[in-house]
N, C-alpha and C positions, 0 to 999 in steps of 0.2 A: 504494500500500500504506500503510495506517495503521500507526502505531507501537504501538498498544495497544488491545485490546478488553477490555471489562469484562463478566464473566459473573457474574450473581447466582445463588448456589446456593439461595436461598430458605430455607425452614425445615427441609428434609430433604436430606441428602447421602447418599442410600441407593439400594438396588437398584431401587426403583420409580421413581427419578428419573434413573437412569443414561442411559436412551435420550434423554431430553430434554436432559440436560447434554452428552451425546455429540454431538447434533446442533448445539448451540450451539458446542461446541469445534471441531467439524469446520468450521463456517462461519468461525470465528475464525482457524483455521489457514490458511485460504485467503486471508484478507484482512489478517492482522495479523502483527506481529513478536512482541510479547509479549502475554500474557494476564494480566489482573488478576482474581482471584477475590474476590468479596464473600461471606464465609461467617460474618459476625457474627450473623446471625439463625438459623443452623442449630441446631435443637433436638435433632435425631436424626441420627446419622451411623453408617454401617456400613462394613465392609471393602470392599464393592463400590463405594461412592462414592469412597473413598480410593484404591482400585485404579485407577479411571478418572483421577483427578487425577495419580497417579503415572505412568501410561502417557502421559498428555498431556504431562507434564513431560519425560519421556524423549524424546518425539517433538520437542518444541520445542528441547531441548538440541542435537539433531542439526542444527538450522538456526541455531544460535547465539543462540537466544532462550530466554525462561524464563517461568515463572509467578511472579507477584507476588501476595501476599495483601494485600488492602485492609483486611480485618478478619477475625478468626477467633473463633468462639464457644468457650466452655469445652468444649462437647460435642465439637467437632472436635479440640481439643487433647487431651482425655482419651482418646478412642478411638485417635487416632494414637499417643499415648504407650503405651497398652496393646499396640498392634500393633508397636511399635518403629519407627514411621515418622516420628517427629518430625523427625529430621535429614534423612531422604530427601526429605521434603516441604518442606524449608526453613522449618519452623515454629519452629525454634530461633532464627531470625533475627528473629522478631517480639518486641515488648515483652511 
């Protein structure tokens, strides 16, 4: 088992990307402890994308692991703030 898997969110963290991200997350859950999300290039973010991250985070917490953000775009910060998810997604821990 590896310690950490990196998942690049690309330019969109949205409903049309959820299936692809879910497949990556599912594979990561089977092989990793923690997951690092790279979201610095995300230009568009919606509630479905953030819902997937939140569900993944809750699943990881049950196994004693977590999601780490390698980078976070202003778009992700803005939408998570509007939705009141900044703290739940551990984005308040980022600079």
